[in-house]
RODO-2510 file (C-alpha; in nm, 4 decimals, decimal comma):
residues 477
     n   res          X          Y          Z
     1     m    -0,2433     0,5011    -2,2775
     2     i    -0,4017     0,8763    -2,2118
     3     p    -0,4297     1,1207    -2,4924
     4     k    -0,2005     1,4395    -2,4164
     5     s    -0,4978     1,6804    -2,4520
     6     v    -0,6812     1,4712    -2,1648
     7     l    -0,3628     1,4858    -1,9449
     8     a    -0,3282     1,8832    -2,0031
     9     h    -0,7033     1,9419    -1,8984
    10     l    -0,6668     1,7081    -1,5827
    11     v    -0,3632     1,9044    -1,4797
    12     e    -0,5444     2,2262    -1,5098
    13     k    -0,8324     2,0917    -1,3109
    14     q    -0,5930     1,9581    -1,0443
    15     n    -0,4154     2,2655    -1,0388
    16     k    -0,7431     2,4936    -0,9935
    17     a    -0,8466     2,2538    -0,7048
    18     q    -0,5275     2,3050    -0,5315
    19     e    -0,5805     2,6750    -0,5448
    20     e    -0,8895     2,6422    -0,3604
    21     r    -0,7664     2,4027    -0,0680
    22     l    -0,7525     2,5534     0,2707
    23     p    -0,3766     2,5773     0,4070
    24     g    -0,3924     2,3535     0,7125
    25     l    -0,1470     2,3907     1,0102
    26     t     0,2163     2,4884     0,8677
    27     r     0,4150     2,1695     0,9341
    28     h     0,7016     2,2255     1,1443
    29     l     0,9156     1,9942     0,8966
    30     l     0,8690     2,2592     0,6198
    31     h     1,1605     2,4549     0,7553
    32     e     1,3832     2,1828     0,7916
    33     i     1,3508     2,0536     0,4167
    34     p     1,6806     2,1280     0,2184
    35     y     1,7269     2,3257    -0,0729
    36     l     1,6413     2,1821    -0,4260
    37     s     1,9672     2,0255    -0,6254
    38     d     2,0490     1,7868    -0,8718
    39     r     1,8651     1,5392    -0,7006
    40     a     1,4883     1,4845    -0,6569
    41     l     1,3380     1,5498    -0,3023
    42     l     1,1041     1,2621    -0,1994
    43     l     0,8407     1,2948     0,0791
    44     g     0,7331     0,9774     0,1968
    45     g     0,5197     0,8463     0,5079
    46     l     0,2379     0,6557     0,6238
    47     r    -0,1109     0,7266     0,4251
    48     g    -0,2999     1,0132     0,6410
    49     a     0,0713     1,1739     0,7566
    50     g     0,0217     1,4776     0,5520
    51     r     0,2354     1,4446     0,2504
    52     s    -0,0003     1,5875     0,0035
    53     t    -0,0472     1,9090     0,2454
    54     l     0,3293     1,9371     0,2751
    55     l     0,3817     1,9160    -0,0773
    56     w     0,1158     2,1971    -0,1338
    57     q     0,2481     2,4060     0,1608
    58     l     0,5944     2,3972    -0,0316
    59     r     0,4478     2,5022    -0,3343
    60     r     0,2496     2,7963    -0,1732
    61     s     0,5578     2,9153     0,0349
    62     e     0,8413     2,8782    -0,2300
    63     y     0,7391     2,7156    -0,5572
    64     a     0,4258     2,9178    -0,6390
    65     q     0,5106     2,8632    -1,0255
    66     a     0,5977     2,4799    -0,9917
    67     w     0,4331     2,2486    -1,2601
    68     y     0,1985     2,0009    -1,0381
    69     i     0,0030     1,6833    -1,1069
    70     n    -0,1438     1,3890    -0,8799
    71     l    -0,0906     1,0635    -1,0061
    72     e    -0,3197     0,8878    -0,7939
    73     d    -0,6210     1,1020    -0,9359
    74     p    -0,8654     0,8247    -1,0277
    75     r    -0,9345     1,0047    -1,3533
    76     l    -0,5834     0,8877    -1,4314
    77     a    -0,6860     0,5059    -1,4334
    78     g    -0,4729     0,3492    -1,7283
    79     f    -0,1779     0,5582    -1,6731
    80     d     0,1357     0,3944    -1,7829
    81     a     0,4896     0,4241    -1,8403
    82     g     0,4313     0,5480    -2,2143
    83     d     0,2345     0,8451    -2,0618
    84     f     0,5218     0,9701    -1,9117
    85     e     0,6668     1,0951    -2,2408
    86     k     0,3449     1,2972    -2,2729
    87     l     0,4105     1,4704    -1,9304
    88     t     0,7497     1,5534    -2,0327
    89     r     0,6194     1,7321    -2,3330
    90     l     0,3797     1,9200    -2,1204
    91     i     0,6300     2,0145    -1,8587
    92     a     0,8478     2,1656    -2,1329
    93     e     0,5631     2,3359    -2,2806
    94     s     0,5029     2,4934    -1,9371
    95     g     0,8510     2,6347    -1,9312
    96     r     0,8577     2,5708    -1,5515
    97     g     1,1908     2,4598    -1,4103
    98     v     1,0249     2,2846    -1,0996
    99     v     0,7723     2,0181    -1,1022
   100     l     0,5753     1,8472    -0,8098
   101     f     0,4187     1,4996    -0,8213
   102     d     0,1698     1,3799    -0,5755
   103     k     0,1756     1,0094    -0,5506
   104     i     0,4357     0,9428    -0,8350
   105     d     0,5011     0,6017    -0,7263
   106     r     0,1543     0,5083    -0,8375
   107     a     0,2542     0,4989    -1,1827
   108     e     0,4991     0,2281    -1,3333
   109     g     0,8304     0,3592    -1,4702
   110     w     0,8452     0,6595    -1,2590
   111     l     1,2100     0,6299    -1,1637
   112     p     1,3814     0,6679    -1,5048
   113     f     1,1264     0,9376    -1,5577
   114     v     1,2304     1,1274    -1,2703
   115     c     1,5845     1,0864    -1,3600
   116     e     1,5323     1,2146    -1,7261
   117     l     1,3790     1,5423    -1,5587
   118     l     1,6695     1,5851    -1,3475
   119     d     1,9182     1,5237    -1,6320
   120     g     1,7191     1,7960    -1,8192
   121     g     1,7678     2,0485    -1,5487
   122     i     1,4465     2,0441    -1,3873
   123     k     1,4085     2,0382    -0,9938
   124     v     1,1710     1,7541    -0,8702
   125     i     0,9764     1,7192    -0,5425
   126     a     0,7354     1,4367    -0,5201
   127     t     0,5569     1,2355    -0,2474
   128     v     0,5877     0,8528    -0,2315
   129     s     0,4612     0,5843    -0,0062
   130     f     0,6479     0,4849     0,3025
   131     d     0,6749     0,1284     0,1436
   132     t     0,8763     0,3375    -0,1555
   133     l     1,0931     0,5493     0,1025
   134     q     1,2214     0,2666     0,2826
   135     q     1,3284     0,0750    -0,0373
   136     l     1,4977     0,3474    -0,1635
   137     r     1,6553     0,4077     0,1624
   138     q     1,7752     0,0354     0,1787
   139     a     1,9177     0,0529    -0,1707
   140     q     2,1139     0,3842    -0,0748
   141     y     2,2865     0,1978     0,2078
   142     l     2,3339    -0,1208     0,0183
   143     r     2,4975     0,0855    -0,2867
   144     l     2,7047     0,2516    -0,0432
   145     h     2,8460    -0,0493     0,1633
   146     g     2,7701    -0,3682    -0,0691
   147     t     2,4844    -0,6124    -0,0533
   148     h     2,6131    -0,7712     0,2294
   149     a     2,6161    -0,4791     0,4534
   150     a     2,3385    -0,3631     0,6496
   151     f     2,1866    -0,1032     0,8396
   152     s     2,2804    -0,0270     1,2020
   153     n     1,9656     0,1185     1,2494
   154     p     1,7176    -0,1487     1,4340
   155     r     1,4236     0,0967     1,4162
   156     r     1,3196     0,2047     1,0775
   157     g     1,2249     0,5359     0,9885
   158     g     1,4078     0,7532     1,2368
   159     r     1,6654     1,0132     1,1729
   160     r     1,9378     1,2387     1,3947
   161     s     1,8261     1,5163     1,6229
   162     l     1,7491     1,8379     1,4257
   163     a     1,8525     2,0435     1,7401
   164     a     2,1101     2,2024     1,5132
   165     s     2,2218     2,5258     1,3403
   166     t     2,0076     2,6376     1,0680
   167     s     2,0697     2,8558     0,7488
   168     p     1,9199     3,2093     0,7334
   169     s     1,6382     3,0800     0,5659
   170     g     1,5591     2,8739     0,8654
   171     r     1,6369     2,5360     0,6967
   172     s     1,8171     2,2808     0,9190
   173     r     2,1526     2,1855     0,7840
   174     t     2,1742     1,8964     0,9861
   175     m     1,8476     1,7982     0,8357
   176     q     2,0062     1,8246     0,4954
   177     r     2,3120     1,6206     0,6226
   178     a     2,0465     1,3620     0,7487
   179     v     1,8971     1,3068     0,4167
   180     t     2,2043     1,3280     0,2016
   181     s     2,4238     1,1121     0,4026
   182     s     2,1764     0,9104     0,6036
   183     t     2,3628     0,5862     0,4681
   184     s     2,6969     0,6702     0,6184
   185     r     2,6328     0,4810     0,9439
   186     p     2,8143     0,2001     1,1259
   187     m     2,7455    -0,1502     1,0049
   188     h     2,6159    -0,4767     1,1864
   189     r     2,7356    -0,7803     1,0094
   190     h     2,4761    -1,0380     1,1545
   191     p     2,1605    -1,0450     0,9285
   192     s     1,9136    -1,1243     1,2074
   193     a     1,9900    -0,8118     1,3812
   194     l     1,8777    -0,6031     1,1201
   195     p     1,5466    -0,4142     1,0525
   196     s     1,3233    -0,6125     0,8559
   197     e     1,3796    -0,3890     0,5337
   198     a     1,7472    -0,4701     0,5576
   199     r     1,7139    -0,8371     0,6436
   200     l     1,5060    -0,8707     0,3267
   201     a     1,7699    -0,7211     0,1277
   202     v     2,0607    -0,9076     0,2764
   203     e     1,8689    -1,2431     0,2647
   204     t     1,7575    -1,2171    -0,0820
   205     s     2,0273    -1,0395    -0,2543
   206     s     2,2735    -1,2548    -0,4816
   207     g     2,4002    -1,0039    -0,6945
   208     p     2,4666    -0,6428    -0,7467
   209     s     2,1462    -0,5473    -0,9471
   210     q     1,8677    -0,7492    -0,7221
   211     s     1,6575    -0,4147    -0,6361
   212     p     1,5232    -0,2158    -0,8778
   213     f     1,5583     0,0838    -0,6880
   214     e     1,9431     0,0483    -0,6943
   215     a     2,0339     0,1936    -1,0437
   216     f     1,8357     0,5264    -0,9395
   217     c     1,8778     0,5568    -0,5455
   218     d     2,1563     0,7993    -0,5490
   219     r     1,9345     1,0393    -0,7480
   220     f     1,7086     1,1135    -0,4441
   221     i     1,6993     1,2957    -0,1136
   222     l     1,4509     1,0961     0,1290
   223     i     1,2770     1,2595     0,3703
   224     r     1,0049     1,0948     0,6297
   225     v     0,6826     1,2861     0,6712
   226     p     0,5802     1,1935     1,0236
   227     l     0,2220     1,2398     1,2030
   228     f     0,1568     1,5316     1,4111
   229     s     0,4089     1,6055     1,6990
   230     y     0,2753     1,7056     2,0288
   231     s     0,3717     2,0637     1,9688
   232     e     0,1780     2,0503     1,6362
   233     f    -0,0964     1,9112     1,8073
   234     l    -0,1455     2,1891     2,0691
   235     e    -0,0960     2,4429     1,7657
   236     i    -0,3837     2,2996     1,5317
   237     q    -0,5986     2,2554     1,8694
   238     h    -0,5154     2,5702     2,0312
   239     k    -0,4381     2,4203     2,3479
   240     r    -0,2008     2,5216     2,6290
   241     p     0,0579     2,2762     2,7232
   242     s    -0,0618     2,0539     3,0251
   243     a    -0,1295     1,7111     3,1530
   244     s    -0,4795     1,7216     3,0220
   245     a    -0,3522     1,8447     2,6780
   246     v    -0,1150     1,5350     2,6816
   247     q    -0,4257     1,3138     2,7531
   248     e    -0,6330     1,4645     2,4594
   249     y    -0,3365     1,4073     2,2320
   250     l    -0,3323     1,0283     2,3521
   251     q    -0,7047     1,0115     2,2570
   252     r    -0,7408     1,2297     1,9615
   253     g    -0,4140     1,0734     1,8155
   254     a    -0,1811     1,2230     1,5605
   255     f    -0,3306     1,1924     1,2138
   256     p    -0,3380     1,5516     1,0783
   257     e    -0,6675     1,4835     0,8518
   258     l    -0,8725     1,3717     1,1575
   259     q    -0,7731     1,6326     1,3814
   260     k    -1,1024     1,8250     1,3183
   261     n    -1,3254     1,5317     1,2722
   262     t    -1,3538     1,3255     1,5921
   263     r    -1,5878     1,0712     1,4556
   264     q    -1,4595     0,7264     1,5013
   265     t    -1,5878     0,6119     1,1464
   266     a    -1,3330     0,8446     0,9804
   267     l    -1,0501     0,6852     1,1874
   268     f    -1,1752     0,3257     1,0561
   269     d    -1,2057     0,4541     0,6905
   270     l    -0,8459     0,5539     0,6942
   271     y    -0,7523     0,2323     0,8612
   272     d    -0,9449     0,0268     0,6190
   273     t    -0,7703     0,2476     0,3193
   274     i    -0,4155     0,1604     0,4566
   275     l    -0,4842    -0,1812     0,5065
   276     n    -0,6685    -0,2420     0,1594
   277     r    -0,4765    -0,0287    -0,0572
   278     d    -0,1124    -0,0200     0,0943
   279     v    -0,0939    -0,3611     0,2221
   280     l    -0,3603    -0,6107     0,0831
   281     l    -0,3532    -0,4640    -0,2754
   282     a    -0,0153    -0,3304    -0,2995
   283     k     0,1545    -0,6949    -0,1744
   284     g    -0,1231    -0,9109    -0,3340
   285     i    -0,2351    -1,0838    -0,0106
   286     r    -0,5090    -1,3472    -0,0661
   287     d    -0,5671    -1,4299     0,2991
   288     q    -0,7105    -1,1051     0,4097
   289     e    -0,8505    -1,2663     0,7159
   290     t    -0,5344    -1,3524     0,8589
   291     l    -0,3691    -1,0246     0,8148
   292     r    -0,6618    -0,8413     0,9604
   293     r    -0,6684    -1,0257     1,2579
   294     l    -0,2675    -1,0006     1,2793
   295     a    -0,2989    -0,6448     1,2494
   296     l    -0,5672    -0,5922     1,5106
   297     r    -0,3580    -0,8135     1,7608
   298     l    -0,0447    -0,6107     1,6811
   299     i    -0,1901    -0,2660     1,7112
   300     i    -0,3841    -0,3271     2,0550
   301     s    -0,0450    -0,4784     2,1841
   302     s     0,1504    -0,1718     2,1279
   303     g     0,4399    -0,1358     2,3778
   304     e     0,4333    -0,5269     2,4232
   305     k     0,7139    -0,7786     2,3483
   306     v     0,5962    -1,0031     2,0385
   307     t     0,7304    -1,2998     1,8542
   308     a     0,6205    -1,4427     1,5295
   309     n     0,5908    -1,8067     1,6738
   310     a     0,3771    -1,6740     1,9730
   311     l     0,1406    -1,5153     1,7358
   312     r     0,1376    -1,8008     1,4844
   313     n     0,0018    -2,0128     1,8004
   314     e    -0,2347    -1,7595     1,9459
   315     l    -0,4105    -1,6791     1,5975
   316     r    -0,3825    -2,0568     1,4830
   317     i    -0,2117    -1,9307     1,1743
   318     k    -0,0652    -2,2269     0,9648
   319     a     0,2885    -2,1220     0,9066
   320     v     0,5421    -1,8772     1,0820
   321     t     0,6507    -1,7587     0,7564
   322     t     0,3006    -1,6072     0,7097
   323     v     0,3040    -1,4367     1,0175
   324     t     0,6605    -1,2928     0,9431
   325     e     0,5698    -1,1663     0,5830
   326     h     0,2557    -1,0114     0,7278
   327     m     0,4385    -0,8202     1,0012
   328     e     0,7045    -0,7169     0,7162
   329     h     0,3984    -0,5908     0,5314
   330     l     0,2357    -0,4146     0,7951
   331     e     0,5741    -0,2393     0,8958
   332     r     0,6288    -0,1439     0,5417
   333     a     0,3034     0,0320     0,5113
   334     g     0,3810     0,2312     0,8219
   335     l     0,1083     0,0935     1,0653
   336     l     0,3613    -0,0676     1,2950
   337     s     0,7294    -0,0062     1,3935
   338     f     0,9677    -0,2722     1,6064
   339     v     1,1943    -0,2320     1,8519
   340     p     1,4811    -0,4885     1,9197
   341     y     1,6169    -0,6065     2,2637
   342     w     1,9334    -0,4155     2,3783
   343     s     2,2431    -0,6398     2,3543
   344     e     2,5876    -0,5672     2,2229
   345     n     2,5747    -0,9314     2,0680
   346     p     2,3478    -0,9116     1,7374
   347     a     2,2693    -1,2586     1,7851
   348     q     2,0972    -1,2182     2,1182
   349     r     1,8825    -0,9412     1,9600
   350     a     1,7848    -1,1743     1,7312
   351     i     1,6676    -1,4337     1,9425
   352     n     1,4938    -1,2113     2,1780
   353     p     1,1288    -1,0896     2,1259
   354     r     1,0886    -0,7339     1,9793
   355     k     0,8565    -0,4598     2,1029
   356     v     0,5797    -0,3401     1,8867
   357     y     0,4467     0,0084     1,8503
   358     a     0,1125     0,1060     1,6370
   359     a     0,1578     0,4046     1,4094
   360     d    -0,0898     0,6377     1,6304
   361     t    -0,2475     0,6085     1,9645
   362     a    -0,6072     0,6731     1,8279
   363     l    -0,5905     0,3443     1,6612
   364     i    -0,5122     0,1664     1,9802
   365     t    -0,7978     0,3037     2,1416
   366     a    -1,0228     0,2658     1,8586
   367     l    -0,9259    -0,0712     1,7700
   368     n    -0,9351    -0,1896     2,1269
   369     p    -1,2241    -0,4599     2,1531
   370     h    -1,1825    -0,5209     2,5299
   371     p    -1,4078    -0,3321     2,7909
   372     y    -1,0820    -0,1995     2,9647
   373     p    -0,9092     0,0929     2,8444
   374     l    -0,5224     0,0932     2,7224
   375     h    -0,4016     0,3991     2,8634
   376     a    -0,0589     0,2698     2,9770
   377     r     0,0214     0,1309     2,6075
   378     c    -0,0987     0,4635     2,4388
   379     f     0,0982     0,6682     2,6894
   380     e     0,4307     0,4362     2,6200
   381     t     0,3647     0,4747     2,2180
   382     a     0,3633     0,8510     2,2200
   383     l     0,6713     0,8778     2,3840
   384     y     0,8049     0,6099     2,1542
   385     h     0,7055     0,8200     1,8534
   386     h     0,8699     1,1335     1,9949
   387     l     1,2052     0,9491     2,0489
   388     a     1,1866     0,7946     1,6967
   389     h     1,1135     1,1038     1,5376
   390     r     1,4740     1,2491     1,7065
   391     y     1,6910     0,9239     1,7274
   392     e     1,7913     0,6820     1,4676
   393     e     1,8473     0,3834     1,7142
   394     l     1,6147     0,2611     1,9684
   395     f     1,6268    -0,0728     2,2184
   396     y     1,4319    -0,2000     2,5055
   397     t     1,5814    -0,4100     2,8155
   398     s     1,4044    -0,6590     3,0327
   399     e     1,6421    -0,6722     3,3393
   400     a     1,4889    -0,5890     3,7007
   401     g     1,1548    -0,4755     3,5560
   402     g     1,3040    -0,3643     3,2222
   403     c     1,3459    -0,0388     3,0579
   404     d     1,1324     0,1097     2,7664
   405     f     1,3828     0,2813     2,5749
   406     i     1,7690     0,2972     2,5059
   407     v     1,8688     0,5523     2,2867
   408     r     2,2209     0,4882     2,0855
   409     e     2,4045     0,7219     1,8795
   410     e     2,7169     0,6694     1,6766
   411     g     2,7429     0,3477     1,8139
   412     r     2,7086     0,4097     2,1977
   413     p     2,3986     0,4427     2,4169
   414     i     2,3558     0,8261     2,5327
   415     l     2,0103     0,7941     2,7136
   416     c     1,7628     0,5695     2,8871
   417     v     1,4003     0,6560     2,8940
   418     q     1,1387     0,4754     3,1031
   419     t     0,7723     0,5340     3,0952
   420     c     0,5599     0,5106     3,4192
   421     y     0,1867     0,5802     3,3598
   422     e     0,0898     0,4382     3,6686
   423     a     0,3045     0,6677     3,8790
   424     e     0,0494     0,7077     4,1760
   425     d     0,1109     0,3425     4,2192
   426     p     0,4287     0,3355     4,4570
   427     d     0,5031    -0,0349     4,3770
   428     r     0,4801     0,0362     4,0247
   429     l     0,6810     0,3396     4,0443
   430     q     0,9497     0,1665     4,2437
   431     q     0,9566    -0,1050     3,9847
   432     k     1,0149     0,1304     3,6873
   433     s     1,2872     0,3198     3,8809
   434     e     1,4689    -0,0055     3,9238
   435     g     1,4355    -0,0961     3,5721
   436     l     1,5780     0,2420     3,4863
   437     l     1,8680     0,2004     3,7151
   438     r     1,9558    -0,1308     3,6071
   439     a     1,9456    -0,0005     3,2308
   440     l     2,1800     0,2591     3,3083
   441     e     2,4118    -0,0152     3,4728
   442     i     2,3825    -0,2412     3,1769
   443     t     2,4235     0,0128     2,9144
   444     q     2,6461     0,2631     3,0893
   445     a     2,4373     0,5417     2,9257
   446     p     2,5264     0,9103     3,0947
   447     r     2,1650     0,9974     3,1395
   448     g     1,8105     0,8437     3,2285
   449     i     1,4766     0,9939     3,2384
   450     l     1,1550     0,8597     3,3793
   451     v     0,8400     0,9909     3,2498
   452     t     0,4968     1,0143     3,4348
   453     p     0,1771     1,1544     3,3177
   454     s     0,1889     1,4633     3,5463
   455     p     0,4514     1,5991     3,7820
   456     i     0,5231     1,4015     4,0716
   457     d     0,7501     1,4350     4,3760
   458     f     0,9833     1,1607     4,3486
   459     a     1,3759     1,1355     4,4065
   460     f     1,6100     0,8600     4,3038
   461     d     1,8379     0,7169     4,5617
   462     s     2,1409     0,7479     4,3462
   463     e     2,4065     0,9753     4,2372
   464     a     2,3502     0,8851     3,8689
   465     n     2,2316     1,1396     3,6374
   466     l     1,8754     1,0865     3,6751
   467     e     1,5728     1,2971     3,6573
   468     v     1,1820     1,2812     3,6657
   469     t     0,9862     1,4582     3,4290
   470     d     0,6306     1,4877     3,3278
   471     a     0,5064     1,3951     2,9547
   472     d     0,4258     1,7446     2,8893
   473     t     0,7609     1,8781     2,9389
   474     f     0,9044     1,5832     2,7843
   475     l     0,6802     1,5912     2,4511
   476     s     0,7699     1,9678     2,4381
   477     e     1,1305     1,9229     2,3938
***
């Protein structure tokens, strides 16, 4: 328990510190955030993605008089559910109708507290962890469709394309629809075909009140805060679009807070913080060494196909369930994403390996223990995140050399994207083009794109809707 006078003093000091901080690059997402309503707006993402900065930018641009507190402040150690009553009194005394909470899910009992504020007519914006965001998204979907329904989205964390009309203030109406009705998607019935968050809910739910989030999930609008896009990277680095800028983007990575700090130790510190606080501590994992070895193996394997059983054998881990649980924890922390094999049959997707992608290309390079560089993996990973930010469903194929990404919207394939980092190698280029052509044949997608690091002179011997583009052009779309 913390005395009310101490809380008031800390709130005052935090607000003064906020006023002195530098604004940073204005995130593109800022102009896509919907208007405040009778539901709380939650901003979630990987640690280091810039959630707190976005919250501050919202306050600075639109809610200058909002009440603010950061619940991850170490001076608030010992804060518990009983202290929320004191916060309620402080908010009431301030007379402010909008409140901003940074890291609100660090405090137990935050869900009913936020709902009480909403019931009292207070508007709420808060940042939460990636794990909390996913669990709320899962609960929203299960609330809408029942405990035996599941996400159609095999790749967690994406959303629909934002290329839509905007309101006069510049806020995307598509964004508002996406975050308020993100659960109204078609369902797959086979649990093994689901993303891990949905699988977990389906496999463990035996009644209507299994998830602690279900009772409150309809009171929130959920938005994921991504790492920097290529366009944002160009802005903050004052770079012109070019092939060399793409290479620098791959090397430097997309973590906002590391754009001005090129020291590798800063990236290692952030990585350790994510592992320690968002995985090991948050999930109560005792065998820390096993998780660290698995995390390293998966991050440097970005773009590769993986299975839990193969990883168990390679790393000599006792149980395959340990591997699957650790993979789940790493994904929930936002360090990894998984893409399933393309098939209309959920059972086929379940038995085939998934492709793993690291959260950031700089992590791949920094954690690589081998003497050879991993340029191709970084290249594919960057394109994955570009697509994942725009589309909800991504798959891969293996036939005829394989195709890296199959994009599906509203239940049908709309695009096949193939990466080819070694475009100067004629054999590799031919293999990649054959894989793309085969993917178009299998999926019947209307369009295919081959992406290379730099512009090349290459034409497909086909009448299909195929194009070749360079990464600078592709990432700038």
